[in-house]
ZALUM-368396 format. One line per 3 residues: number of its first residue (from 1); for each residue x negated, z, y negated of N, C-alpha, C, O. Coordinates in steps of 0.001 Angstrom, whole numbers, plus 500000, padded with zeros to 6 digits. Each point is the difference from the previous one (the first is absolute). Layout:
REM ZALUM-368396
NUM> X,Z,Y,X,Z,Y,X,Z,Y,X,Z,Y ~ ...
REM end
This chain:
REM ZALUM-368396
1> 918058,904946,167176,500499,498640,500267,500437,499393,498689,500803,500534,499236 ~ 498647,498392,500583,500314,499340,498767,501360,499351,500050,500476,499600,501062 ~ 500217,500289,497645,501369,499506,499970,500172,498945,498934,499509,500150,498881
4> 501186,498786,501462,500464,499027,499023,501503,500016,500059,500571,499808,501074 ~ 500098,500417,497797,501446,500115,500032,500645,499022,499046,499421,499654,498970 ~ 501772,499901,501366,500794,499150,499130,500991,500887,499271,500771,500715,500639
7> 499226,499254,498049,500848,500870,499220,501232,499248,499541,499910,498903,499449 ~ 501414,501796,500823,501239,499390,499567,500073,500239,498467,501118,500214,499532 ~ 498345,499778,500053,499980,500320,498564,500181,498947,498877,499970,500347,498819
10> 480221,482609,482642,499701,499936,498781,499642,498570,499812,499868,499317,501016 ~ 499979,500207,497960,499874,498568,499736,498606,499519,500351,499021,500669,499668 ~ 500861,498183,500997,498687,499461,500351,499261,499535,498770,500620,499482,499070
13> 498042,500690,500896,499182,499598,498867,499707,498513,500084,500062,499398,501073 ~ 499619,500023,497786,499576,498601,499967,498542,499922,500415,499178,500827,499607 ~ 500520,498161,501194,498608,499878,500418,499736,498605,500519,500860,499123,499914
16> 497965,500675,500619,499608,498692,500497,500523,499799,501407,499901,500891,500843 ~ 500658,497933,499408,500484,499663,501327,498843,499521,500855,498847,500050,499572 ~ 501452,499487,501635,498944,499567,500910,499137,498895,499428,498807,499929,500298
19> 501792,499186,498862,499213,498890,499469,499309,500354,498707,499289,499174,499427 ~ 500912,502061,500099,499380,500426,498756,500948,499837,498836,499690,500451,498898 ~ 501483,498908,501309,500946,499834,498904,500745,501289,499774,500213,500786,500923
22> 500188,499424,497820,500763,501193,499674,501372,499944,500640,500532,498909,500207 ~ 500043,502207,500106,501328,500043,500596,500301,501400,500483,499109,500846,500075 ~ 502138,499394,500251,500360,501346,500457,499330,500323,501323,500011,499197,500933
25> 499416,501969,499131,499327,500438,501221,500978,500797,500859,500876,500692,499482 ~ 498970,499207,501787,500834,500788,500900,499531,501447,499984,498818,500261,500228 ~ 502089,500696,499505,499578,501401,500000,499397,500370,501351,500548,499679,501054
28> 498333,500990,498890,499342,500379,501247,500796,501086,500708,500496,500929,499363 ~ 499624,498952,501942,500692,500996,500801,498976,500771,500820,499061,499410,500533 ~ 501113,501909,499572,499063,500759,500823,500129,499587,501456,501102,499710,500465
31> 497808,500261,500246,500086,499631,501422,500818,501023,500761,499954,501187,499676 ~ 500791,498383,501326,500787,500958,500781,499102,500987,500716,498886,499670,500407 ~ 501618,501547,499741,499223,501020,500684,499838,499630,501474,500928,499506,500640
34> 497891,500741,499871,499750,499732,501401,500676,501063,500847,499761,501195,499825 ~ 501080,498364,501090,500724,500930,500841,499177,500362,501242,499439,499117,500649 ~ 500489,502164,499680,499222,500401,501171,500659,499542,501279,501227,499947,500090
37> 497976,499726,500885,500515,499622,501309,499831,501137,500981,499571,501090,499621 ~ 500761,498671,501633,499848,501024,501026,498548,500448,500137,499074,499228,499754 ~ 500744,502022,500638,498669,500558,500216,499961,500655,501380,501034,500198,500638
40> 497763,500131,499803,499816,500642,501292,499512,499013,501045,500124,498787,499835 ~ 499319,501750,501247,499396,499147,501026,500457,500362,501405,499424,499516,500975 ~ 501585,501312,499149,500438,500420,501325,500845,498947,500698,500297,498949,499433
43> 500084,501341,501791,500801,499078,500802,501495,500134,499722,500769,499082,500287 ~ 499647,502059,499155,501426,500204,499735,500351,499413,498630,499447,500411,498980 ~ 501478,498624,501010,500417,499349,498763,501285,500655,499497,500990,500083,500728
46> 498987,500380,498028,501150,500683,499404,501128,499007,499753,499780,498935,499423 ~ 501418,501413,501009,501191,499189,499782,500822,500589,498852,499826,501171,499663 ~ 501072,498035,499727,500842,500521,498923,500764,501247,500444,500558,500044,501096
49> 499458,500966,498035,500710,501237,500303,499176,501035,500731,500480,501107,500241 ~ 498273,498557,500124,499176,500965,500717,499110,500788,499050,499580,499505,498954 ~ 500147,501720,501433,499049,500844,499272,499176,500733,501046,500216,499822,501199
52> 498851,500993,498362,499117,500652,500960,500758,500941,500927,499608,500173,501154 ~ 501472,500439,498360,500782,500901,500853,500665,499248,501144,499946,500436,501150 ~ 500681,498433,498534,500687,499250,501050,499010,499375,500977,500280,499917,501196
55> 498558,499641,498304,498974,499439,500885,499468,501085,500932,499781,499757,501186 ~ 500014,501441,498270,499500,501107,500812,500995,500358,501100,499608,500242,501141 ~ 501676,499792,498516,500994,500336,501018,500049,498941,501094,500134,500320,501181
58> 499757,498409,498414,500073,498906,500973,498792,499975,500929,500099,499531,501134 ~ 498759,500973,498392,498768,499926,500795,499590,501333,500603,498987,500081,500694 ~ 501800,500977,499045,499710,501295,500600,498957,500826,499282,499449,500928,500591
61> 500259,498769,498158,498990,500729,499236,500653,500856,498912,501201,499889,499754 ~ 498009,500958,499603,500400,500661,498765,499634,499048,498870,498981,499314,500083 ~ 501836,500628,498853,499678,499057,498925,498701,500384,499303,499261,499136,499529
64> 500460,502195,500405,498750,500417,499371,498790,499479,500780,498974,499659,499411 ~ 501155,500284,501913,498911,499500,500835,499714,498540,499682,498841,499611,499858 ~ 502211,499576,500029,499794,498590,499682,499471,499830,498581,499090,499204,499767
67> 501472,501539,499286,499616,499862,498597,498544,500366,499782,499326,499392,499169 ~ 500180,501598,501570,498629,500471,499821,499025,499378,500995,498830,500381,500043 ~ 501642,498668,500755,499116,499280,500911,498921,499269,499201,500339,499236,499097
70> 498364,500968,501201,498939,499361,499214,500162,498491,499854,499674,499445,498950 ~ 500828,499880,502093,500152,498552,499916,501157,499574,499101,500159,498814,499713 ~ 500657,502155,499836,501073,499706,499052,499636,500415,498581,500869,500088,499132
73> 497835,500169,500629,499562,500500,498699,500300,499012,498870,500392,500412,498908 ~ 499427,498280,501347,500258,499027,498943,501490,499923,499691,500376,499835,498839 ~ 500472,500280,502163,501444,500038,499791,500388,501217,499163,500795,499895,499066
76> 498643,501242,501273,500283,501242,499279,499552,499919,498550,500694,500477,499102 ~ 498141,498918,500671,499461,499906,498633,500860,499119,499110,500174,500293,498817 ~ 500369,498623,501745,500795,499057,499200,501438,500472,499825,500545,499914,498900
79> 500071,500576,502154,501423,500333,499959,500280,501380,499412,501049,500194,499387 ~ 498056,500757,500778,500141,501355,499439,501094,500821,500681,499790,501176,500296 ~ 501363,498227,499953,501144,500719,500559,500232,499524,501437,500207,498806,500216
82> 499764,502094,500769,500175,499573,501390,501390,499459,500303,500205,499373,501039 ~ 500735,500858,498081,501374,499582,500259,500414,498805,499145,501179,499648,499955 ~ 497862,499730,499371,500282,498783,499235,498972,498953,500400,498926,499908,499406
85> 501415,499306,501603,499122,498966,500519,500578,498631,499690,501198,499862,499756 ~ 497943,499128,500255,500419,498628,499747,500130,499270,501335,499088,500065,500825 ~ 502031,499242,499402,500101,499203,501226,498790,499083,500145,499619,499306,499057
88> 499793,500697,502111,498782,499236,500237,498748,500861,500007,498965,499578,500516 ~ 501114,501643,498910,498869,500919,500128,499698,500222,501478,500883,499893,500852 ~ 497864,500416,499433,499601,500204,501395,499500,501427,500178,499211,500499,499198
91> 501256,500149,501858,499688,501397,500277,499253,500093,501324,500406,499406,500999 ~ 498510,501340,498997,499295,500280,501247,500681,501168,500698,500075,501101,499456 ~ 500414,498656,501736,500661,501033,500795,499098,500315,501200,499907,499188,500920
94> 499434,501963,499088,499096,500313,501118,500783,500307,501274,501185,500324,499933 ~ 498175,499579,501210,500673,500335,501266,500419,501467,500013,499329,500858,499426 ~ 501777,499409,501230,500443,501378,500144,499065,500749,500940,499521,499452,500993
97> 500229,501805,498678,499160,500838,500844,500849,501079,500668,500861,500609,499365 ~ 498895,499611,501874,500761,501005,500736,499612,501394,499527,498831,500284,499740 ~ 502184,500583,500155,499759,501395,499641,500788,500880,500961,501209,499832,500155
100> 498115,501088,500477,500637,500906,500951,500311,501329,499336,499194,500523,499231 ~ 501994,500028,501071,500411,501301,499490,500251,500930,501183,500645,499603,500970 ~ 498850,501635,498960,500208,500932,501121,501458,500459,500069,500669,500135,498976
103> 499801,500096,502224,501356,500513,500192,500218,500370,501446,499464,499362,500907 ~ 501324,501673,499303,500264,500452,501356,500910,499027,500731,500903,499415,499402 ~ 498860,500418,501876,500830,499104,500797,501369,500621,500243,500191,501210,499873
106> 500753,497927,500478,501366,500405,500315,500672,500719,498840,500870,500846,500207 ~ 498727,498818,498578,500626,500557,498800,500271,498858,499024,499326,498970,500018 ~ 501666,501237,499141,500341,498991,498997,499186,500260,498745,499903,501138,499541
109> 499508,497798,499899,499191,500115,498784,500527,499023,498950,500423,498893,500332 ~ 499551,501511,498436,500454,499144,498904,498806,499616,499141,499199,500852,499614 ~ 500687,497837,500086,498921,499500,499146,500623,499310,498793,501021,499322,500117
112> 498359,500855,498734,500490,499393,498752,499019,498931,499558,498801,500255,499880 ~ 501716,498534,499876,499148,498901,499557,499735,500120,498506,500933,499953,499198 ~ 497805,500200,500424,499643,500101,498594,500268,498684,499285,499911,498926,500596
115> 500420,501170,498114,500229,498802,499199,501401,499442,500134,500306,498962,499413 ~ 500547,501694,501340,501368,499529,500198,500945,501184,499756,499781,501050,500606 ~ 501227,498856,498572,500415,498775,499309,499191,499730,498739,499135,500783,499607
118> 501177,498072,499767,499447,499708,498689,500819,500727,498938,500966,500694,500316 ~ 498645,499145,498440,500711,500670,498909,500293,498989,498892,499109,499290,499535 ~ 502146,500660,500058,500405,499172,498863,500010,500869,498757,500671,501032,499960
121> 498581,498548,499023,499988,500720,498729,500319,499013,498884,499376,498944,499900 ~ 501590,501401,499268,500298,499154,498847,500733,500820,498946,500528,501076,500282 ~ 499493,498389,498494,500690,500634,498881,501152,499105,499588,499809,498807,499766
124> 501379,501756,500144,501193,499250,499636,500323,500265,498528,500128,501146,499571 ~ 500003,497749,499659,500301,500126,498581,501188,499129,499624,500259,498977,500635 ~ 500448,501429,498346,501031,499183,499376,499454,499638,498634,499958,500838,499100
127> 499621,497903,500742,499194,499561,498854,498715,500815,500035,499218,499839,500937 ~ 500526,501027,498088,498782,500809,500013,500261,501455,500351,499071,500808,500005 ~ 502177,499542,500289,500345,501384,500287,500035,500237,501506,500672,499264,500724
130> 498614,501753,499758,500010,500280,501437,501366,500483,500469,500686,500735,499290 ~ 499698,498851,501897,501232,500492,500619,499672,501344,500656,499693,500067,501190 ~ 500378,500992,498015,499576,501324,500440,501087,500699,500808,501180,499940,499657
133> 498404,500729,501427,500877,500856,500797,501257,499283,500481,501091,500570,500013 ~ 498737,498175,500381,501127,499200,500457,500005,499880,501526,498942,499854,500611 ~ 502242,500207,500008,500060,499789,501443,499682,498549,500336,500314,499097,499224
136> 499068,500680,501925,499716,498629,500419,500255,499860,501497,499964,500969,500759 ~ 500295,497793,499630,500128,499631,501407,499054,498837,500239,500089,498979,499319 ~ 499016,501161,501629,499059,498949,500362,500404,499479,501379,499948,500733,500988
139> 500451,498002,499070,500450,499398,501252,498906,499096,500562,499579,499041,499354 ~ 499969,501277,501854,499009,499194,500703,500575,499672,501364,500063,500861,500876 ~ 500353,497904,499304,500675,499639,501238,501279,500790,500139,500844,499985,499103
142> 499310,500708,502014,501192,500813,500239,499841,501428,499488,500939,500795,500065 ~ 497896,499525,499437,499746,501376,499548,500350,500177,498531,499796,499096,499190 ~ 500732,502073,500475,500272,500381,498610,499260,501301,499701,500259,501030,500621
145> 498824,498909,498426,499207,501155,499592,500474,500447,498621,500129,499181,499089 ~ 500128,502107,500758,500579,500501,498761,499091,501035,499350,499233,500686,500675 ~ 500865,499412,498011,499233,500977,499255,500333,499949,498530,501008,499415,499604
148> 498140,501201,499574,500183,500014,498549,498685,499610,499323,498921,500350,500478 ~ 501175,498935,498424,498814,499735,499196,499581,501292,499315,500813,500906,499817 ~ 497909,499176,499804,499538,501210,499321,500246,499892,498494,500552,498989,499566
151> 499070,501997,499612,500258,499938,498556,499376,498807,499289,500399,499674,498882 ~ 498616,499660,501755,499382,498810,499410,500543,498705,500590,499457,498925,499743 ~ 501612,501170,501048,500579,498812,500619,499275,499534,501239,500278,498912,500503
154> 498799,501885,500001,499194,499601,501147,500671,500413,501304,500604,501069,500088 ~ 499286,498079,500915,500421,500360,501348,498851,499762,500950,499185,499097,499807 ~ 500762,501715,501209,498964,499900,501022,500687,500187,501338,500505,501082,500301
157> 499513,497866,500502,500789,500002,501220,499196,499460,501185,499500,498876,499941 ~ 500368,501914,501138,499350,499466,501206,500814,498841,500574,501224,500083,500107 ~ 498088,498843,500258,500644,498820,500578,499118,499449,501116,498814,500326,500057
160> 501739,498844,500833,499162,499378,501027,498899,499152,499378,500242,499287,499026 ~ 498561,500784,501522,498860,499286,499416,500162,498493,500032,499416,499293,499179 ~ 501383,500206,501775,500171,498565,500099,501307,499504,499379,500406,498864,500243
163> 500258,501982,498954,501231,499578,499332,499695,498886,499008,499012,500072,499270 ~ 501832,498897,500699,499783,498852,499124,501028,499914,498865,499667,499596,498885 ~ 501584,500788,501405,501067,499894,499019,500753,501320,499910,500078,500748,500975
166> 500472,499532,497852,500816,501192,499822,500937,499791,498813,499747,499169,499128 ~ 501322,501591,500858,500929,500019,498872,500038,501411,499444,500213,500961,500738 ~ 499583,499159,497971,500009,501300,499333,501183,500081,499045,500157,499150,499124
169> 500672,501871,501047,501140,500240,499111,499766,501333,499304,499856,501032,500655 ~ 500105,498946,498015,499696,501192,499212,501193,500322,499100,500572,499107,499374 ~ 499798,502167,500566,501090,500428,499126,501356,499931,500666,500127,499682,501183
172> 500881,500626,498023,501367,500017,500504,500940,499357,498990,499692,499934,498810 ~ 501452,499593,501667,501033,499464,499120,499525,498841,499148,499317,499098,500485 ~ 501053,500931,498230,499657,498915,499080,498506,499936,499697,499511,498973,499528
175> 499761,502104,500735,498559,500044,499714,499157,499579,501197,498776,500122,499968 ~ 501860,499391,501074,499273,499633,501213,499206,498706,499802,500487,499046,499394 ~ 498296,500940,501121,499143,498819,499982,499599,499661,501431,499807,500885,500835
178> 500072,497820,499430,499629,499548,501333,498781,499106,499913,499942,499103,499158 ~ 499084,501135,501706,498764,499234,500018,499749,499481,501413,500162,500730,500978 ~ 499443,498015,499115,499538,499444,501268,498474,500077,500004,499344,499410,499141
181> 500099,501306,501814,498563,500247,500050,499327,499110,501038,500467,499871,501132 ~ 498440,499527,498460,499162,499206,500898,498745,500814,500262,499036,499919,499239 ~ 500970,500861,501827,498929,500953,500262,498746,499283,500483,500046,499214,500946
184> 498840,501066,498396,498735,499381,500381,499848,498587,499491,498995,499354,500299 ~ 501973,500130,498932,499966,498611,499560,499458,499790,498614,500163,498919,499434 ~ 499195,502086,500000,499461,499889,498649,498585,499452,500051,499125,500590,500632
187> 500642,498263,498693,498658,499413,499954,499113,500770,499032,500517,500696,499126 ~ 498154,499200,501004,499084,500689,499083,500253,499601,498550,500456,498892,499718 ~ 499240,502029,499367,500286,499774,498579,499087,498945,499402,500272,499528,498896
190> 498651,500080,501786,499139,498954,499464,500488,498606,500381,499308,499013,499749 ~ 501874,500897,500855,500631,498710,500248,501197,499836,499069,500575,500988,499541 ~ 499805,497747,500176,501160,499759,499143,501264,500560,500644,500815,500626,499322
193> 499354,499155,501979,501192,500507,500675,500062,501520,499971,501088,500568,499904 ~ 497754,500109,500178,499976,501454,499913,500413,500497,498632,500706,501002,499884 ~ 498850,498295,499065,500411,500342,498633,501496,499758,499833,500709,500828,499428
196> 499764,498041,501070,501423,499671,499886,500871,501051,500684,501001,500441,499435 ~ 498626,499958,501768,500798,500977,500738,500058,501335,499267,501057,500629,499956 ~ 497828,499815,499470,499992,501265,499277,500843,499911,498734,500743,500929,499682
199> 499146,497962,499594,500832,499817,498814,501476,500002,500371,500819,500607,499311 ~ 499516,498713,501779,501388,499963,500449,500499,501389,500370,501127,500365,499666 ~ 498040,500411,501022,500376,501362,500361,500253,500861,498761,500811,500926,500033
202> 498489,498761,498880,500149,500762,498763,501122,499464,499113,500217,500509,498900 ~ 500496,498468,501571,501151,499492,499264,499737,498809,499112,500862,499644,499196 ~ 497968,499713,500915,499682,498819,499207,500328,498744,500819,499614,499894,501164
205> 501086,499179,498232,500461,498806,500704,498873,498976,500102,499615,499383,499006 ~ 499864,500446,502203,498930,499020,500233,500526,498787,500770,499245,499071,500286 ~ 502027,500937,500043,500552,498929,500826,499824,500347,501462,500922,500516,500632
208> 497908,499209,499913,499688,500381,501374,498500,500209,500124,499211,499414,499259 ~ 500411,501434,501693,498578,500299,500213,499393,498930,500901,499670,500254,501158 ~ 500189,498524,498277,499541,498859,500788,498547,499625,499732,499500,499020,500554
211> 499818,501752,498600,498598,499723,499721,499763,498908,498981,498862,499573,499804 ~ 502217,499956,499527,499891,498935,499001,500174,500603,498608,500952,500739,499752 ~ 498123,498942,499343,500098,500514,498625,501042,499193,499224,499663,499127,499200
214> 501587,501181,501050,501106,499309,499348,500211,500520,498584,499376,500975,499580 ~ 501529,498345,499682,500334,500469,498655,500624,501391,500041,499736,500829,499129 ~ 501094,499427,501889,500605,501320,500131,498941,501080,500229,500079,501090,499433
217> 498935,498596,501399,498938,500970,500264,499197,500276,498744,499680,501151,499703 ~ 499992,497793,499553,499260,500169,498746,500793,500836,499010,499445,500876,499338 ~ 501859,498855,500557,500852,500765,499089,500089,501457,500434,500003,500900,499160
220> 500071,499338,502155,500065,501375,500497,498711,500755,499695,500038,501175,499634 ~ 498817,498152,500516,498721,500636,499676,499938,500347,498518,499546,501084,499634 ~ 500909,497999,499509,499988,500260,498559,500912,501176,499646,499649,500826,499158
223> 501507,499250,501477,500910,501123,499727,499398,501307,500502,500094,501025,499325 ~ 499286,498945,501856,499338,501189,500523,498909,500470,499045,499873,501196,499737 ~ 499339,497863,499744,498936,500347,499052,500595,500617,498733,499472,500983,499481
226> 501627,498441,500019,500638,500547,498814,500515,501407,500221,499880,500858,499125 ~ 500694,499378,502046,500538,501332,500302,498906,501042,500145,500242,501186,499777 ~ 498547,498382,500597,498920,500955,500241,498832,499832,499024,498885,500460,500247
229> 501411,498858,498625,499029,499887,498899,498664,499414,500473,498930,500513,499673 ~ 501159,498403,501102,498812,499275,500441,499929,498664,499286,501027,499418,499650 ~ 497760,500101,500136,499809,498669,499443,500336,498988,501097,499379,500023,501063
232> 501593,499086,498699,500356,499031,501050,498817,499105,500344,499249,499605,499108 ~ 500574,500074,502151,498911,499106,500401,500320,498566,499594,501147,499710,499662 ~ 497881,499388,500359,500277,498588,499718,501053,499453,500964,500146,500481,501124
235> 500575,498514,498415,501032,499384,500827,499414,499574,501351,498913,499425,500068 ~ 501813,500863,500976,499571,499605,501319,499037,500965,500661,499554,499756,501121 ~ 500115,501350,498198,499092,500977,500566,500669,501365,500045,501049,500221,499395
238> 498320,500681,501332,500528,501367,500127,499015,500996,499402,500367,500779,499120 ~ 498406,499205,501341,498960,500835,499410,499920,501390,500613,500992,500519,500512 ~ 497821,500084,499433,499784,501315,500617,500805,501117,499352,500415,500930,500692
241> 499819,499007,497991,500743,501071,499328,501436,500070,500506,500533,501088,500219 ~ 500091,497749,499965,501367,499967,500504,500046,500525,501432,500883,500784,500348 ~ 498180,498791,500472,499991,500452,501394,499807,501516,500086,500658,500667,500799
244> 498439,499875,498379,499750,501431,500023,501230,500776,499553,500343,501017,500603 ~ 500322,498515,498347,501201,500686,499523,501112,499921,501040,500761,500953,500174 ~ 499335,497904,500522,501003,499876,501065,499736,501023,501103,500932,500609,500523
247> 497796,499576,499828,499677,501013,501012,500468,501378,499546,500561,500764,500786 ~ 499205,499548,497941,500380,501309,499476,501511,500195,499985,500505,501030,500446 ~ 500208,497984,499042,501448,500122,499832,500731,499891,501322,500928,500761,500276
250> 498644,498285,500542,500664,499768,501286,499638,501049,501036,500819,500346,500852 ~ 497957,500161,499077,499570,501043,500915,498996,499541,501039,499305,500831,500583 ~ 500597,497858,499668,498999,499464,500935,499973,498497,499839,499234,499319,500682
REM end
């Protein structure tokens, strides 16, 4: 299940103008990157906060079944990650098929639904240092799930597949950190809002993940590039190198 979290933490050349007269030319700006729109052709329209796990639970399927459905091949090819969908994407949900299981009458039988619960996986860092071997409390509704991060700051916690919001508290005393998690609300990295959300999760101030290439977003991209020794893209653009590095650093 994918996660978006809020962390408390040159001169223009001289040239000919339109009439042919000499004068200062307007510096050329690169065209804005074309943002991808929704994909897929199914009847189920993805809403904000949904991912393949939550859709599968709502429709009675396994998420792997929906993800590997031949009619969802174009969705799979574009999105890559079944848990990072764009609102407006369309998913083909096939009809449920009946399956009979043998069992003796007048006896109690227990059945386990595959694909449930979902699993939350994330790495908790303080700046660039992982919060290793730290106790955590994950609050989802009225439930409190407890555990410890591993030596790399990673936690892996089973959660309900249709969970939308959670609060994560890591550490104790003065070293405690609190995160508000938006489960399933992370847009694909090939969108501006998806880039903004990942930068924000990594501690870069983008203002808000609103899909607008603001000055704050541009500054955050430049700082991210500086921290990871990347050539900054032209103003107003993101570029494939930045997106790929974000996937590596952020994890998805």
